[in-house]
N, C-alpha and C positions, 0 to 999 in steps of 0.2 A: 611655697605651694608643694604639698607632698605628692608622691607618685600616684596615689589613688585619685586625687583631684585632677591631676593631669590626664589620667586615663578617662575620667568622666568628661572632661572638655573635649578630648579627641572623639569620643563616642557621640557626644551631643553635636559637635560640628559635622560629624559624618551623617547622622540620622536626620538632623534638623536642617542643616545648611547644604548638604550634598557634597561636603568636602571629601576628596579622595583620601583614603586612609593612608596610603603609602606616602603621599605628600605631607600629610599632617605629622606622621611619625618622623619623617626626614627633617622637618622644620622644628620639631619639638626640642627644647633645650633640656636634655636629660643626661644625667650621669650614666655610665655604662651599666651600673647595677640597676638603676631605675628603668633604663631603656629595655632591658631584658624583662623585667617585671611588667612594665606597661604594655609592651608589645604582646606578651602572652595573654594578659588580661583583656585587652581590647579585641584581639583576634578570637579568643575563646568566647567572649561576649557576643560578637557578631555571628560566629559560626553556630552558636547554640542559643540565639536570642529568644526564639519562640519556645523552645523547650525549657529555658529558665523561667520564662513567664508562666509556663504551665505549672511550675513548682509553687507559685504563690498566688495565683489568680483566685483560687477557691477561698482565700482568706480576705478578699476584697469585696466590698459591697457596691462599689462604683469604680469606674475608670479613674486612673490617676494621670497627671500631666507627664509629658515625656521625660522631664527632668527626674521625676520620682521613679518612673519606670526603669530608666537607665540605672539608677542607683540600686534599685531592687535586683535587677538582672546582674549587675556587677557583684553584688553580695552573694547571690545564688551561685554564680560562677566560682567565686573563691571557696564557698562552702562545699559544693558538690564536685567540682572539677579540679580545683587547684590545691585546696586544703593547706594553704600557705600561712594562715593565721588562726589563732584560736577563735572559737565561736563568739565569745564575749567581745573580743577585740573587733571582729568583723562587724558585729552589730553596732558597737560604739562608733567605729569609723563611718558607717553608713549614716547614723544619726547625726554625727558632726557635719558630714558633707551635705545632708539635706537641709540642715540649719542654715547653711550658706546659700543655697539656691532656691529652696522652697520651705522656709521655716515652719509654716503652718502644717506641714506633713510630717514633722519629726515624730510625733507620737504614733502616727499610723505606721511609719517605717519600722519603728522599734517593735510594735506589736506584731506586725506581719512577719518580720524576720525571726522573731522568737518562736513563732509557730512553725515556720519553715524548718528551723534546725531541729525541731522536735519530731519531724517526720522523715521518712526515707525518701530517697530519690524516686520519683514517679515516672514510669514509662508511658508512652502513648502509642495507640495503634494508628493514629493519623501521621503519616510519614512527613507531611509538611510541618507538623509540630515537632515530632521526634528529631527531625534532622534540620529543622529551621530553614527550609527552602519554601519559596512561594509555591502555592498549590499548582499554579499553571506550569511552573518549572518541573515539579514533581511528575505531572501528567505527561509533559513532553518527553521527559527521560523514559518513562514507563512505555510510552507509545513507540518510541524510536529505538530503544535499547532492549526492551523486555523487562519484566518485573524484577528478576534476579539481578541482572546487570545494573539496573537503575538503583536498587537498594545498595549495591556495593559502591556505586558512584556517590550516592548521597552520604554514606558513612565516610567514605574516603575524603570527601570535600571538607569534613570537619576534623581532619588530622593536621598535624604540623608538617609543612612541606620542607624537604631537604633544600639546602641552599647550593645548587649546582653552579659551578663556575667553569670558565674557560681560562686556561693558564697561558699567559704571554711571556712570562719570565720564569724559567725553571727553578730558580732559587726560591720562588714563592711557595713551592710545594712543601718544603720543609719549614720555611719561616712562618707560614700561617697554618701549619699542621693539617694540611689537606689530606683527605682520604679518598679512596676510589670505590664507587659503587657501580657495578656493571659497566665498567670502562669509562666512567665519567667522574671528574673531580667534584668533591663536596667539601664545603667549608662550614664553619660554625658561625653563630650570630656575631661573634667577635669581629668578623670581617667588616661588618657594617660600621663600626667605629674606628676602623684602622685606615692607614694610608694606601692600602692595597689597591683600591679602585682608582683613586686620584693619580697614583703613580703609573697606572697602566699595567701593573704586574698581573692583575686578575680582572675578569669581567663576569658579572653575574648573568647567567643565562641558563634556563632550564634545559634539561637534556632532550626533551622533546623538540624545543625550539631549535636546538643545535642541529637537528636532523633535517631541517628544511633545506638548508643550503646544500646538504649532501644529496638531495634529490637530483641536482644537475649532473649531467654528464660533462665531459670536458668542454671548456669554452675557450675560444679565441676571438678577440675582437672587442665589441662594445657590449656593455651590460647596463640595463636600466633596473634600478630598485624603485619601483613605482610608488610605494607607500613606505618609505624607508626609515623615517625617524623613530626612535632616537639613534639609530645606526647600529644596533647590536648585530643583526644579521648581515648588514652591509659590510661591517668590518670583517666578518667571517668570510663573505664573498671575496673581499679584497685580498685576504691572506691566502685563500685557496687558489685564487686566480690572479697572481701578482702582475702578470703581463697585461691583464684586461684594462680597458678604459671604462670606468664605472661612473654612472650618473646616479646619484641618490636624490629622489624627489620626495617632498612632503609639503602639504598645504599649510602647515603651521610654522611660522617663522621662528618661534622660540624653540621648537623641537628640532628644526634644522640647525639652530645654533648648538644645541646639545650634541647632535651628530658631528658637526664640525669640530667641536671640542674633543669628542671621543677619538676621531681620526688623528688629531694632534697628539693626544696622549699615547696612542698606539703606534705612532710614527708611520701611519698609512698615508701614502701620497698619490695613489691611483684612483681616488674617489673625489668627485666634485659634488658637493652637497648644495642643492638649490631649492628655493621655494617655488612650488608649482602644484598644479591640480592634475591628478592622474586621469581625470575624465576629459581633459581637453589639452594636455600638454603636446607641444609640437616640436619635433626634432627629426634628425636623420634616423633611418631604421637601425635597430639594434639586433645583435646576434642572440641575445638572451634577455629575458625579462623575469624579474621576481615580483610577484603580486601578493604580498602579505597583507591582505586587505582588512579594513575596519570590519569588526564583526561583533557578535553579541557577547563573546568572551565566556561562553558556557563551559569551556574547558579549564578555566583558570579560577574557578570559584574557591578552591582551597587556598590559593595564594592571595586572592582578592575577595575576602568575605563581604566587604561592603558592596560588591557588585550585585548581590542578590537583593539588595534594597534599592538599587538604582535602575536596573534594566527592567523594562516593561514589555509585555508580549507585543504590543504594537510596534516597538522599536525594531523587532525582527523583520517585519515587512519592509520598512524603509532601508534597513541595512542590506537586505537581499537586492533591492533595486539598485543601490549604490554599488554593490559588488558587481552586478551585471553591467552597469554603466562603465565601470573601470575596465572590466574584461573586454568589452566591445571596443573601447577606445585604444587600449594597448595592442589589441589585434592589428590596428593600423600602424603601429610602430615596430612590429616584429618582422624581420626578414623571412622569406620563404626558407624553410629548413631550420628556423630558429627554435630555441627552447623557451617554454613558458612554464614557470612553476607557480601554481596557485596555492595559497596557504591561509588557514585561519586558526585561531585558538578557540574554536567553538566546537560543539558536538552536534549541532543542529544540522540535520541532513539537508534541509532546504538551503542552507548557506554553504554546504559542502558538496556531497556527491550529486545532489539534484541540481545545484548551480552549474557544476561542470557539464552534466548531461544536457542541460538547456543550452549552454554555450556551444558544445559540439554540434547540436542540431542547428543552432542559428548560423553558425559559420560554415560548417561542412568541409573545412579544410584543415582539420587538426586530427592527430592521432593521440589518444590517451595511452602513454607509455606505461605508467604505473601510478597508483594512488595508495595512500595509507591513512588509516584513521587510528590514532593513538588514544587508547582509553586509559585515563589516569590510574585506576586501581590496578590495571594489568602491568604498568611500568613504573609505578611510584613517581609519576611525573605530572606535568600539565597535560591537558588534553589537546591534540592538534590534529588537523586534517591537512594533507598535502597531496598535490597531484602534479605530475610532469607531463606536459603536452608538447608535441612537436608539430610545427606548422608545415603543411604540404609544400613541396617545391613546385 
């Protein structure tokens, strides 16, 4: 099976079956060279899906099946955005692929793509088409961020994200040819096929995510990471506060196992990873709690382009309620004078600033010390919201 066919299979599994793209890429049996090509092709296809459909739709007289749509989109990506193969080869590869999955459409694909390559790249005034985001998402960004900031965000979401890493073994800097950007280490895609992660030398973590743990002031005593798997921020907590006794909680057993494995690779011994629900977990009071809660993920659309096909507007309401339930319960687990850091990787104000305002009104016994919203285009990072609250004595 060639790389183009593997890219097709990944896109079909993502769009038809709801497979998470990062898991699909992780499990795909690819050579290093093919992995680089396939990763670029599937990410570009998902980031620009509606814009690439816009390039060929005028040449269709009827809708085509998803299988054919994906192949046409892939071919438009290669022609307009990658320019990695000659036009005749691009068309031939598309026809050969459609013969395998939808043979009766081979003539149509051939005819449509020949028309596509004879025409220039078309722009669109419709932002949801031009930047391939659902219209509800575009409207939310425009309403909450303003027109200019929203357009910058939409464009940013369709660029390639740097691979930020945390370094745990200094020799890894030279070995894996890391560079520094704004004080954070950045690696190349080669890291994903290396032993750097398994050995514990490096840990992939966006620079915005790394700032969440830095929100805490000094801590002594017990810490709860209430939604902690797969353990990335928890490992950072453990290394920053080595004398602390840390409990990492997560509702998913397989993700707790990932966190346990991570602590083992990093040689961390002050973390106890357990399965539990942050809305009803019972324990002795903690001195500090990290709530990196489930959220809509609207700050990581660049890194997870499949999310824009998965998340629906109604999901935001249920997530807001879950976040409120988690906050209300962890309040019962925090000592007076204790620190609470709330974090999300979304840009939705209802899950961020307004969620914290409601919590402060409900409880009446917290002080908001500081909060920060990290906008991706301004920092070349994921989008994050984080807030430090201190419980009244």
